[in-house]
Structure formats: C-alpha cells, structure tokens
C-alpha positions in Angstrom: -0.8 23.1 3.6 -4.5 22.5 3.5 -5.8 19.0 3.6 -9.4 19.9 4.6 -10.7 21.9 1.6 -13.8 20.2 0.3 -13.1 18.5 -3.1 -16.0 16.7 -4.8 -14.5 13.8 -6.7 -17.9 12.4 -7.8 -18.3 12.4 -11.6 -14.5 12.8 -12.2 -13.9 9.2 -13.4 -12.6 8.4 -9.9 -12.4 4.7 -9.2 -12.8 5.4 -5.5 -16.0 7.4 -5.8 -17.6 6.6 -9.2 -17.4 2.8 -8.8 -19.0 2.8 -5.3 -22.5 1.9 -6.6 -21.3 -0.9 -8.9 -18.9 -2.5 -6.4 -20.5 -1.8 -3.0 -24.1 -0.8 -3.8 -23.5 2.5 -2.1 -24.7 5.5 -4.0 -22.0 8.2 -4.3 -24.8 10.8 -4.1 -25.0 10.3 -0.3 -22.3 7.7 0.3 -18.8 7.9 1.6 -15.9 6.2 -0.2 -13.5 4.7 2.3 -12.3 1.7 0.4 -9.5 1.8 -2.2 -6.2 3.4 -1.1 -6.0 6.8 -2.6 -6.5 10.2 -0.9 -9.1 12.9 -1.4 -7.0 16.0 -1.1 -4.8 17.6 -3.6 -1.2 16.4 -4.1 1.8 18.5 -3.1 2.1 22.0 -4.7 5.6 21.1 -6.1 4.0 18.2 -8.0 1.3 20.4 -9.4 3.9 23.0 -10.4 5.8 20.4 -12.3 2.7 19.5 -14.3 1.9 23.1 -15.0 5.5 23.7 -16.3 5.3 20.7 -18.6 1.9 21.8 -19.9 3.1 25.4 -20.4 6.1 24.0 -22.4 3.5 22.3 -24.6 5.7 19.7 -26.2 5.3 16.0 -25.1 7.6 14.1 -27.3 9.9 11.1 -26.7 12.3 11.3 -23.9 15.5 9.3 -23.0 16.0 7.5 -19.8 15.6 10.1 -17.1 18.8 10.4 -15.0 17.3 13.2 -12.8 14.3 10.9 -12.0 16.6 8.2 -10.8 18.7 10.7 -8.9 15.6 11.9 -7.1 14.7 8.4 -6.0 18.3 8.0 -4.7 18.0 11.3 -2.8 14.6 10.3 -1.3 15.7 6.9 0.0 18.8 8.4 1.5 17.2 11.4 3.2 13.9 9.8 4.2 14.9 6.2 4.9 18.7 6.2 5.5 18.9 3.8 2.6 21.9 4.3 0.3 21.2 3.0 -3.2 22.8 3.4 -6.6 21.0 5.1 -9.6 21.7 2.1 -11.7 19.6 -0.1 -9.4 16.3 1.8 -10.2 14.0 0.4 -12.8 10.4 1.5 -13.3 7.1 -0.3 -13.8 3.5 0.8 -14.4 2.8 1.0 -10.6 3.5 -1.7 -8.0 0.8 -4.0 -9.1 2.4 -4.2 -12.4 5.8 -4.6 -10.7 4.5 -7.6 -8.8 3.1 -9.1 -12.0 6.5 -8.6 -13.7 8.3 -10.3 -10.8 6.0 -13.3 -11.0 6.5 -13.4 -14.8 10.3 -13.2 -14.6 11.1 -15.4 -11.6 8.3 -18.0 -11.4 6.7 -20.4 -13.7 3.0 -21.5 -14.1 1.8 -23.7 -11.3 4.7 -22.6 -9.0 3.5 -21.6 -5.5 4.0 -18.2 -4.0 3.9 -17.5 -0.3 2.2 -14.5 1.4 1.6 -13.6 5.1 -2.0 -12.9 5.7 -4.2 -11.0 6.2 -2.6 -8.9 3.5 -3.4 -6.6 0.6 -5.8 -8.6 -1.5 -4.1 -7.9 -4.8 -1.2 -10.1 -3.8 -3.3 -13.2 -4.1 -5.1 -11.9 -7.2 -1.9 -11.2 -9.0 -0.6 -14.6 -8.1 -3.7 -16.4 -9.3 -4.0 -14.2 -12.4 -0.5 -15.4 -13.3 -1.5 -19.0 -13.1 0.5 -19.6 -9.9 -0.8 -21.0 -6.6 -1.1 -19.1 -3.3 0.4 -20.4 -0.1 -1.1 -18.5 2.9 1.0 -18.2 6.0 -1.3 -16.5 8.7 0.2 -13.9 10.9 -0.1 -14.4 14.7 -2.5 -12.0 16.5 -1.7 -10.1 19.7 -3.5 -7.4 21.6 -1.4 -4.7 19.9 -1.4 -6.1 16.4 0.2 -8.8 14.3 3.4 -10.8 14.8 5.3 -13.4 12.9 5.1 -17.1 13.5 7.7 -18.5 11.2 7.5 -22.0 12.7 3.8 -22.1 11.7 4.7 -20.6 8.3 7.3 -23.3 7.7 4.7 -26.0 8.4 2.5 -24.6 5.6 5.0 -24.6 2.8 4.6 -27.3 0.2 8.2 -27.2 -1.1 6.9 -25.7 -4.4 7.2 -22.1 -3.3 9.5 -20.1 -5.6 8.7 -16.6 -4.2 7.6 -14.8 -1.1 5.8 -11.5 -1.5 6.2 -9.4 1.6 4.3 -6.3 2.7 6.2 -3.6 4.8 4.6 -1.5 6.3 1.8 -4.1 6.5 -1.5 -3.6 4.8 -4.1 -3.8 6.2 -2.9 -3.6 9.8 -0.5 -0.7 9.5 2.2 -2.7 11.3 5.8 -1.5 10.9 8.2 -4.4 11.2 11.4 -4.2 13.2 14.8 -4.8 11.8 15.0 -8.2 13.6 11.7 -9.3 12.1 12.8 -8.2 8.6 16.1 -10.2 9.0 14.0 -13.2 10.1 11.8 -13.0 7.0 14.8 -12.6 4.7 16.4 -15.7 6.3 13.1 -17.6 6.0 13.1 -16.9 2.2 16.7 -17.9 1.9 16.3 -21.1 3.8 13.4 -22.1 1.6 15.0 -21.1 -1.7 12.4 -18.4 -2.4 12.8 -15.1 -4.3 11.8 -12.2 -1.9 9.7 -9.4 -3.3 9.2 -6.6 -0.8 6.3 -4.2 -1.3 7.3 -1.1 0.6 4.7 1.3 -1.0 3.5 2.8 2.3 7.0 3.5 3.7 6.5 7.3 3.8 3.2 7.2 5.7 4.7 6.4 9.2 3.7 8.2 12.4 5.6 9.7 15.3 7.4 7.3 17.5 7.8 4.7 14.8 10.7 4.3 12.3 10.4 2.4 9.0 13.4 0.2 8.2 13.8 -0.8 4.5 14.4 -4.5 4.0 17.7 -3.8 2.3 18.9 -1.8 5.3 17.9 -4.6 7.7 19.1 -7.5 5.6 21.6 -6.5 2.9 22.8 -10.1 2.8 19.6 -11.0 1.0 20.3 -8.8 -2.1 21.0 -11.9 -4.3 17.4 -13.0 -4.1 15.5 -9.8 -3.2 13.7 -7.1 -5.2 12.5 -3.9 -3.4 9.3 -2.2 -4.7 8.7 1.5 -3.8 6.7 4.3 -5.3 5.3 7.8 -4.8 1.8 6.8 -5.7 0.4 6.4 -2.1 2.5 9.1 -0.6 1.6 11.8 -3.1 -1.7 10.3 -4.4 -0.5 10.0 -8.0 -1.4 6.3 -8.5 -3.2 7.3 -11.7 0.2 8.0 -13.3 0.9 4.3 -13.1 4.6 4.5 -12.3 6.6 2.8 -9.5 10.1 1.7 -8.8 11.8 -1.7 -8.8 15.1 -1.3 -6.9 17.3 -4.2 -7.7 20.9 -4.2 -6.3 21.9 -7.6 -7.7 23.4 -7.3 -11.2 22.0 -10.7 -12.4 18.5 -10.1 -11.2 18.5 -6.5 -12.5 19.6 -7.6 -16.0 16.9 -10.3 -16.0 14.2 -7.7 -15.3 15.7 -5.2 -17.8 15.6 -7.9 -20.5 11.9 -8.5 -19.8 11.1 -4.8 -19.8 12.9 -4.4 -23.1 10.9 -7.2 -24.6 7.7 -5.4 -23.5 9.0 -2.1 -24.9 8.2 -0.4 -21.6 9.3 3.1 -20.6 7.6 5.5 -18.1 5.6 8.4 -19.3 7.2 11.8 -19.3 4.4 13.3 -17.2 4.8 10.7 -14.4 8.6 11.1 -14.4 8.3 14.9 -14.0 5.8 14.6 -11.2 7.8 12.0 -9.2 11.1 13.9 -9.7 9.4 17.0 -8.3 7.8 15.0 -5.4 11.1 13.5 -4.3 12.5 16.8 -3.1 12.8 18.9 0.0 9.5 20.6 -0.8 7.9 17.2 -1.2 9.3 16.0 2.1 7.9 19.0 3.9 4.5 18.3 2.4 4.7 14.7 3.5 5.4 15.7 7.1 2.3 17.9 7.0 0.2 15.2 5.5 1.3 12.7 8.1 0.3 15.1 10.9 -3.1 15.4 9.2 -3.5 11.7 8.9 -2.5 11.1 12.6 -5.2 13.5 13.7 -7.8 11.7 11.4 -6.7 8.4 12.9 -7.1 9.6 16.5 -10.5 11.0 15.7 -11.7 7.8 14.0 -10.2 5.5 16.6 -11.8 7.3 19.5 -15.2 7.2 17.9 -15.0 3.6 16.7 -13.6 2.2 20.0 -16.6 3.7 21.8 -18.9 1.2 20.0 -19.2 -1.9 22.2 -17.5 -4.9 20.7 -15.6 -2.9 18.1 -11.9 -2.1 18.1 -9.7 -0.2 15.7 -6.1 -1.6 15.6 -3.5 1.0 16.5 -1.8 2.2 13.4 1.9 2.7 13.1 1.8 3.4 9.4 -0.5 3.8 6.4 -3.9 5.6 6.4 -5.9 2.4 6.4 -7.8 1.7 9.6 -8.2 -2.1 10.3 -11.3 -2.5 12.5 -12.3 -5.6 14.3 -16.0 -6.1 14.6 -15.8 -9.7 16.0 -16.8 -8.6 19.5 -20.2 -7.6 18.2 -21.1 -11.3 17.6 -22.2 -10.5 14.1 -21.3 -12.3 10.9 -19.2 -10.6 8.2 -22.4 -10.2 6.1 -24.3 -8.6 9.0 -21.5 -6.1 9.7 -21.1 -5.3 6.0 -24.8 -4.8 5.6 -24.9 -2.3 8.4 -22.0 -0.4 7.0 -23.4 -0.4 3.5 -27.1 0.1 4.2 -27.2 2.1 7.4 -23.9 4.1 7.4 -23.8 4.3 3.6 -20.0 3.8 3.6 -18.1 1.8 1.0 -15.3 0.0 3.0 -13.1 -3.0 2.2 -14.4 -6.3 3.6 -11.9 -8.1 5.8 -12.2 -11.6 4.3 -10.9 -10.3 1.0 -7.5 -9.9 2.7 -7.2 -13.7 3.3 -6.8 -15.7 6.5 -7.3 -13.6 9.6 -9.5 -11.1 7.8 -12.8 -12.5 9.1 -14.7 -10.1 11.4 -12.8 -7.1 10.1 -13.3 -4.1 7.8 -10.7 -1.7 6.4 -11.4 2.1 6.2 -9.4 4.6 4.2 -8.8 7.8 6.3 -6.8 9.8 3.8 -9.5 12.3 3.4 -10.8 15.6 4.7 -11.5 15.8 8.5 -15.2 16.5 7.9 -15.6 13.2 6.1 -13.9 11.3 9.0 -16.2 13.1 11.4 -19.3 12.2 9.3 -18.1 8.5 9.0 -17.7 8.1 12.7 -21.2 9.6 13.3 -22.7 7.2 10.7 -21.0 4.2 12.1 -22.0 5.0 15.7 -25.6 5.3 14.5 -25.4 2.1 12.5 -24.4 0.2 15.6 -26.4 2.3 18.1 -28.4 -0.7 19.3 -25.2 -2.1 20.8 -24.8 0.9 23.1 
C-alpha cells in the first residue's frame, strides 16, 4: 500500500489545493496545502474497485434503502471499535456537517444556545450561528500533554438556555482521545443540564499505537435517550466529496424524529457513495486503514521532530487524527505575525488557531495526511521561515 506516490491535485477542482490562493493568499503553483482535512493520496483499492464495478455496470438508477450498507456499518463498529449497534439505528446524512445541521434543526429552536468545548473544529460554531442559534463556549483546560476537561468552569459558563452540546471525540484540533471516565462525565454533564448530546466521532479510525478510542455509547450507554452519534468514512478513506455520513440513533423516539425530518427533505444517499462505503467497511478496508495509520504516525514523528527544534514552537503530541496542533506562543509573536511568516515565507496554507475559538490564540493547525516528501518540504520551509529564532 503506497501512500507516497506523487499526485498533483492542482487544477482538479480540489477545495484543498485550488482554493489556496483565494482563502490564504498562497499560490498553489509553489505553495503547500495543509489546511482542510482531507488526504492527498489515493483511497483504498477496495473502494476504487467498487467504483469501477459500478461504472462497468453502467446503470445508475434509483435504489432502495441499502441493507448491505447498514450491515457494513454494523460490522465496522463491532470489529474496529467494539461497539455493538443495530442496523435499524443507522440513518445517513450528506456528511457530518449536514448531520450537525440536521440535529440543530430537529432538536433546537432559533435563539436557543448550544454548548461546545473549545478550541474545537470551527464548523461547530459556524453551523450553530448559521442556524440562528447562539454559541456557548466552554474552554478546555490546558496541561503540558494536552487538553483536559474542567466541567466546573463549563458549568459556570452555561446560561440555562443551552438545549444541545456538540462534542468532538477524538478532539479536533488537538488529537486528544478521551477516556471512558471523561466521556461518562460529559454525558452526565449534558444530562444534568437538560441538553441533547451530539457526538462527532468522525476521526475515530485515525488513532495511533498505544491509544484506544472509546465510542461515547460504549462509555455511557445510559445516555442513549438524549444522544446522537455521528460517524463516517469520509476522513478515514478520504471520500468526503461523496457527502455521506452516519447518524447512529439507538433511541426509538429520537430516531423517528430524525427519520421524519429526512422524509420531509426527501433525502436518500447516492448509490455511488453507498457502494464506496460498503466496500470500505470491510476486512480489506480495515487492512488499508492500519497501513494508513502507520504512514500517518511516521509523518507525525517527522513533523514534530522538525517543528519542536524551532525555539518557542511546540507541536502537541497526537493520539489521533492527522492534524498537528502547533503552539507558536513561545516565539512572542502575534497571531498575525506567525500567520504572515507561514503564508509569505513558508508558502504554506494552514488553519489559523483563533478560528477554533477560545484557546486557539497562538496556534496553527497543519494537515499531515499527505506524501512524506510534502511533510519533509513543509518542515524545511517552516524552519527557514523562523530561522532567525535559532
């Protein structure tokens, strides 16, 4: 399984590469795209074979609800995450961003408040605001090794108007994998405050040796009456463009409420996406993920060693995801000064820390799901951009 073959994504209508100039003022002709969370290497051969088979068949008509697809999701959760679910619990959405928007639509009203623990994936706040709801930020506590929960502080920040908590596990942008005890505490926190709990577990497959991801439902099954679990193959297999993710809803009442909303929107997944995900969630797909995680771990080690050699700069140790969270605060520079060096000197498009909310100041996020030579080049450019600190 080769993750290092050079693939030029420029000019392919790639958001990651072809929007660099407009969004980051970094020319893709000589820039490196290390911002949005998709990978630069080809997906698993079993997924490509499924696409070829469907193309060779040549008929792309209507399809019924896909029992094999739901069965593949059940198999994956059981075999990869020791999570036993029922096929009837699995509903689909147009990716997890759409799933979050649907959850906000079904279980909150305009002007309700929605809680998040920050810094966190910036789309959480954007989805909440786009839906006409208000964001309640609960900052995570910072330790030398990463982020921890401070639920007493979080409690003090609630207004009493919060109807939902959107939770990120594994955590983006820090790559933190939460323990079962922490997950139970979060579930209890939501219950105590009368909040729906929406768990975004999209990065659950991208976990590295020595760490075990625990699904929220495994840790806190008593929370099923108020919890929706969001998963998907999009990050794991780099198929986000297929716009399909899972909403796993064990509670009959909640599931029927969401099914009613989906029916009103006349939503069903595309046949191509269903074929790809069914093929991905298989023994062949699992073997490919193991190889990918080994590749990512090597990329992370290379990146961290080079970045941590820059005085005042530290890359947070990753337990999961392929998103390096780098702290530049030790340089004494402002966010704008750091961003300018990365943009103008290193010619890298990376995600600015402040966009992730409270706690993001002084940080940048770099996507390492790419070929090794790009990581090597990025490290060299960053070291050169901050060479005056040596």
